[in-house]
TIVO-2410 file (N, C-alpha, C; in nm, 3 decimals):
# residues 78
REC num residu      c1      c2      c3 atome chaine
REC   1      X  -0.667 -13.898  -6.189     N      A
REC   1      X  -0.615 -13.795  -6.075    CA      A
REC   1      X  -0.708 -13.813  -5.941     C      A
REC   2      X  -0.806 -13.859  -5.945     N      A
REC   2      X  -0.866 -13.880  -5.806    CA      A
REC   2      X  -0.765 -14.021  -5.720     C      A
REC   3      X  -0.708 -14.130  -5.816     N      A
REC   3      X  -0.653 -14.211  -5.758    CA      A
REC   3      X  -0.532 -14.155  -5.710     C      A
REC   4      X  -0.461 -14.050  -5.759     N      A
REC   4      X  -0.332 -13.998  -5.720    CA      A
REC   4      X  -0.363 -13.901  -5.595     C      A
REC   5      X  -0.500 -13.844  -5.577     N      A
REC   5      X  -0.504 -13.760  -5.468    CA      A
REC   5      X  -0.527 -13.864  -5.348     C      A
REC   6      X  -0.604 -13.963  -5.357     N      A
REC   6      X  -0.607 -14.084  -5.254    CA      A
REC   6      X  -0.489 -14.155  -5.207     C      A
REC   7      X  -0.416 -14.185  -5.302     N      A
REC   7      X  -0.320 -14.225  -5.259    CA      A
REC   7      X  -0.183 -14.111  -5.169     C      A
REC   8      X  -0.188 -13.997  -5.241     N      A
REC   8      X  -0.102 -13.886  -5.178    CA      A
REC   8      X  -0.180 -13.857  -5.051     C      A
REC   9      X  -0.261 -13.839  -5.010     N      A
REC   9      X  -0.368 -13.845  -4.925    CA      A
REC   9      X  -0.324 -13.921  -4.785     C      A
REC  10      X  -0.293 -14.069  -4.837     N      A
REC  10      X  -0.282 -14.164  -4.725    CA      A
REC  10      X  -0.133 -14.183  -4.726     C      A
REC  11      X  -0.040 -14.137  -4.791     N      A
REC  11      X   0.124 -14.141  -4.775    CA      A
REC  11      X   0.150 -14.018  -4.677     C      A
REC  12      X   0.060 -13.900  -4.722     N      A
REC  12      X   0.087 -13.793  -4.620    CA      A
REC  12      X   0.044 -13.819  -4.466     C      A
REC  13      X  -0.081 -13.892  -4.479     N      A
REC  13      X  -0.123 -13.901  -4.331    CA      A
REC  13      X  -0.024 -14.020  -4.257     C      A
REC  14      X   0.031 -14.085  -4.347     N      A
REC  14      X   0.135 -14.204  -4.278    CA      A
REC  14      X   0.232 -14.131  -4.220     C      A
REC  15      X   0.298 -14.034  -4.274     N      A
REC  15      X   0.418 -13.960  -4.222    CA      A
REC  15      X   0.386 -13.854  -4.125     C      A
REC  16      X   0.225 -13.799  -4.124     N      A
REC  16      X   0.185 -13.703  -3.991    CA      A
REC  16      X   0.137 -13.808  -3.898     C      A
REC  17      X   0.121 -13.893  -3.898     N      A
REC  17      X   0.085 -14.036  -3.789    CA      A
REC  17      X   0.222 -14.063  -3.740     C      A
REC  18      X   0.327 -14.096  -3.818     N      A
REC  18      X   0.461 -14.153  -3.749    CA      A
REC  18      X   0.494 -14.038  -3.666     C      A
REC  19      X   0.510 -13.898  -3.735     N      A
REC  19      X   0.549 -13.781  -3.640    CA      A
REC  19      X   0.490 -13.771  -3.514     C      A
REC  20      X   0.338 -13.770  -3.509     N      A
REC  20      X   0.268 -13.760  -3.381    CA      A
REC  20      X   0.310 -13.876  -3.289     C      A
REC  21      X   0.310 -14.001  -3.320     N      A
REC  21      X   0.363 -14.116  -3.254    CA      A
REC  21      X   0.492 -14.100  -3.210     C      A
REC  22      X   0.555 -14.073  -3.283     N      A
REC  22      X   0.727 -14.040  -3.249    CA      A
REC  22      X   0.742 -13.912  -3.134     C      A
REC  23      X   0.667 -13.818  -3.151     N      A
REC  23      X   0.667 -13.697  -3.044    CA      A
REC  23      X   0.585 -13.776  -2.896     C      A
REC  24      X   0.484 -13.836  -2.910     N      A
REC  24      X   0.433 -13.904  -2.796    CA      A
REC  24      X   0.544 -13.993  -2.719     C      A
REC  25      X   0.599 -14.088  -2.797     N      A
REC  25      X   0.683 -14.164  -2.747    CA      A
REC  25      X   0.815 -14.081  -2.682     C      A
REC  26      X   0.858 -13.967  -2.757     N      A
REC  26      X   0.992 -13.897  -2.678    CA      A
REC  26      X   0.897 -13.838  -2.563     C      A
REC  27      X   0.792 -13.800  -2.558     N      A
REC  27      X   0.747 -13.706  -2.413    CA      A
REC  27      X   0.755 -13.835  -2.312     C      A
REC  28      X   0.680 -13.968  -2.356     N      A
REC  28      X   0.687 -14.050  -2.241    CA      A
REC  28      X   0.843 -14.115  -2.211     C      A
REC  29      X   0.914 -14.103  -2.306     N      A
REC  29      X   1.023 -14.134  -2.270    CA      A
REC  29      X   1.122 -14.065  -2.162     C      A
REC  30      X   1.103 -13.891  -2.181     N      A
REC  30      X   1.155 -13.813  -2.110    CA      A
REC  30      X   1.085 -13.766  -1.957     C      A
REC  31      X   0.960 -13.837  -1.945     N      A
REC  31      X   0.875 -13.869  -1.858    CA      A
REC  31      X   0.942 -13.973  -1.762     C      A
REC  32      X   1.006 -14.090  -1.806     N      A
REC  32      X   1.026 -14.170  -1.737    CA      A
REC  32      X   1.143 -14.148  -1.702     C      A
REC  33      X   1.265 -14.089  -1.771     N      A
REC  33      X   1.393 -14.039  -1.731    CA      A
REC  33      X   1.369 -13.905  -1.626     C      A
REC  34      X   1.286 -13.834  -1.631     N      A
REC  34      X   1.256 -13.719  -1.566    CA      A
REC  34      X   1.213 -13.761  -1.390     C      A
REC  35      X   1.108 -13.859  -1.402     N      A
REC  35      X   1.061 -13.917  -1.274    CA      A
REC  35      X   1.160 -14.045  -1.238     C      A
REC  36      X   1.216 -14.095  -1.276     N      A
REC  36      X   1.269 -14.229  -1.282    CA      A
REC  36      X   1.192 -14.324  -1.236     C      A
REC  37      X   1.070 -14.325  -1.336     N      A
REC  37      X   0.998 -14.434  -1.320    CA      A
REC  37      X   0.992 -14.507  -1.478     C      A
REC  38      X   1.024 -14.635  -1.421     N      A
REC  38      X   1.052 -14.766  -1.589    CA      A
REC  38      X   0.921 -14.771  -1.604     C      A
REC  39      X   0.787 -14.757  -1.558     N      A
REC  39      X   0.671 -14.810  -1.616    CA      A
REC  39      X   0.647 -14.697  -1.746     C      A
REC  40      X   0.683 -14.584  -1.745     N      A
REC  40      X   0.687 -14.504  -1.863    CA      A
REC  40      X   0.755 -14.525  -1.995     C      A
REC  41      X   0.858 -14.648  -1.962     N      A
REC  41      X   0.959 -14.692  -2.094    CA      A
REC  41      X   0.834 -14.796  -2.156     C      A
REC  42      X   0.757 -14.856  -2.095     N      A
REC  42      X   0.678 -14.953  -2.153    CA      A
REC  42      X   0.568 -14.884  -2.268     C      A
REC  43      X   0.515 -14.737  -2.198     N      A
REC  43      X   0.418 -14.705  -2.284    CA      A
REC  43      X   0.491 -14.623  -2.399     C      A
REC  44      X   0.641 -14.572  -2.381     N      A
REC  44      X   0.683 -14.521  -2.484    CA      A
REC  44      X   0.747 -14.611  -2.585     C      A
REC  45      X   0.755 -14.753  -2.570     N      A
REC  45      X   0.779 -14.847  -2.645    CA      A
REC  45      X   0.657 -14.890  -2.765     C      A
REC  46      X   0.545 -14.900  -2.645     N      A
REC  46      X   0.432 -14.912  -2.732    CA      A
REC  46      X   0.389 -14.806  -2.813     C      A
REC  47      X   0.382 -14.674  -2.782     N      A
REC  47      X   0.358 -14.601  -2.881    CA      A
REC  47      X   0.467 -14.593  -3.003     C      A
REC  48      X   0.584 -14.604  -2.984     N      A
REC  48      X   0.669 -14.631  -3.071    CA      A
REC  48      X   0.636 -14.724  -3.199     C      A
REC  49      X   0.618 -14.890  -3.143     N      A
REC  49      X   0.572 -14.969  -3.219    CA      A
REC  49      X   0.435 -14.937  -3.297     C      A
REC  50      X   0.334 -14.871  -3.213     N      A
REC  50      X   0.249 -14.841  -3.294    CA      A
REC  50      X   0.241 -14.754  -3.376     C      A
REC  51      X   0.353 -14.639  -3.380     N      A
REC  51      X   0.369 -14.566  -3.484    CA      A
REC  51      X   0.455 -14.609  -3.593     C      A
REC  52      X   0.525 -14.693  -3.570     N      A
REC  52      X   0.565 -14.771  -3.691    CA      A
REC  52      X   0.476 -14.845  -3.783     C      A
REC  53      X   0.382 -14.950  -3.703     N      A
REC  53      X   0.276 -15.013  -3.775    CA      A
REC  53      X   0.191 -14.915  -3.842     C      A
REC  54      X   0.138 -14.838  -3.796     N      A
REC  54      X   0.053 -14.718  -3.862    CA      A
REC  54      X   0.102 -14.641  -3.980     C      A
REC  55      X   0.244 -14.617  -3.950     N      A
REC  55      X   0.339 -14.580  -4.079    CA      A
REC  55      X   0.322 -14.673  -4.202     C      A
REC  56      X   0.395 -14.801  -4.166     N      A
REC  56      X   0.378 -14.898  -4.242    CA      A
REC  56      X   0.211 -14.936  -4.329     C      A
REC  57      X   0.142 -14.960  -4.256     N      A
REC  57      X   0.005 -14.986  -4.317    CA      A
REC  57      X  -0.020 -14.886  -4.422     C      A
REC  58      X  -0.047 -14.744  -4.341     N      A
REC  58      X  -0.083 -14.637  -4.446    CA      A
REC  58      X   0.014 -14.608  -4.553     C      A
REC  59      X   0.127 -14.634  -4.540     N      A
REC  59      X   0.219 -14.610  -4.674    CA      A
REC  59      X   0.200 -14.745  -4.754     C      A
REC  60      X   0.175 -14.867  -4.704     N      A
REC  60      X   0.116 -14.972  -4.835    CA      A
REC  60      X  -0.014 -14.946  -4.876     C      A
REC  61      X  -0.088 -14.880  -4.797     N      A
REC  61      X  -0.239 -14.845  -4.881    CA      A
REC  61      X  -0.205 -14.741  -4.966     C      A
REC  62      X  -0.134 -14.642  -4.925     N      A
REC  62      X  -0.056 -14.551  -5.022    CA      A
REC  62      X  -0.026 -14.589  -5.175     C      A
REC  63      X   0.050 -14.722  -5.150     N      A
REC  63      X   0.144 -14.786  -5.250    CA      A
REC  63      X   0.037 -14.835  -5.335     C      A
REC  64      X  -0.092 -14.886  -5.307     N      A
REC  64      X  -0.241 -14.922  -5.366    CA      A
REC  64      X  -0.259 -14.852  -5.465     C      A
REC  65      X  -0.245 -14.712  -5.436     N      A
REC  65      X  -0.298 -14.621  -5.507    CA      A
REC  65      X  -0.202 -14.563  -5.600     C      A
REC  66      X  -0.083 -14.601  -5.637     N      A
REC  66      X   0.028 -14.579  -5.712    CA      A
REC  66      X   0.124 -14.481  -5.674     C      A
REC  67      X   0.136 -14.456  -5.519     N      A
REC  67      X   0.263 -14.353  -5.483    CA      A
REC  67      X   0.366 -14.466  -5.429     C      A
REC  68      X   0.484 -14.438  -5.453     N      A
REC  68      X   0.582 -14.533  -5.445    CA      A
REC  68      X   0.642 -14.525  -5.290     C      A
REC  69      X   0.679 -14.642  -5.245     N      A
REC  69      X   0.731 -14.664  -5.129    CA      A
REC  69      X   0.853 -14.655  -5.084     C      A
REC  70      X   0.900 -14.613  -4.966     N      A
REC  70      X   1.039 -14.556  -4.946    CA      A
REC  70      X   1.083 -14.683  -4.968     C      A
REC  71      X   1.252 -14.659  -4.982     N      A
REC  71      X   1.332 -14.755  -5.003    CA      A
REC  71      X   1.331 -14.890  -4.932     C      A
REC  72      X   1.329 -14.828  -4.813     N      A
REC  72      X   1.338 -14.942  -4.674    CA      A
REC  72      X   1.195 -15.039  -4.684     C      A
REC  73      X   1.076 -15.005  -4.772     N      A
REC  73      X   0.973 -15.121  -4.783    CA      A
REC  73      X   0.965 -15.168  -4.929     C      A
REC  74      X   1.069 -15.116  -5.006     N      A
REC  74      X   1.066 -15.178  -5.154    CA      A
REC  74      X   1.114 -15.295  -5.154     C      A
REC  75      X   1.057 -15.386  -5.265     N      A
REC  75      X   1.122 -15.525  -5.247    CA      A
REC  75      X   1.241 -15.510  -5.329     C      A
REC  76      X   1.362 -15.611  -5.300     N      A
REC  76      X   1.491 -15.598  -5.357    CA      A
REC  76      X   1.482 -15.723  -5.484     C      A
REC  77      X   1.508 -15.679  -5.591     N      A
REC  77      X   1.544 -15.720  -5.727    CA      A
REC  77      X   1.683 -15.817  -5.717     C      A
REC  78      X   1.663 -15.929  -5.690     N      A
REC  78      X   1.806 -15.997  -5.716    CA      A
REC  78      X   1.789 -16.123  -5.780     C      A
***
């Protein structure tokens, strides 16, 4: 039971963290469009990349505790 709780909390935090970074990236992109300043596009790309990496790492750690990964991250059996 403890193993499931740890894995579930890691998987849940991965989705929450990805959502937060997605919101921050959207805000930076909107600021770049509204102000016409291209320097905010780099910030938006950085935040989006950081969100994807943190999502993947936390979901991988959750999978070590028995939580299934999304289809995007599963190994293909061929």
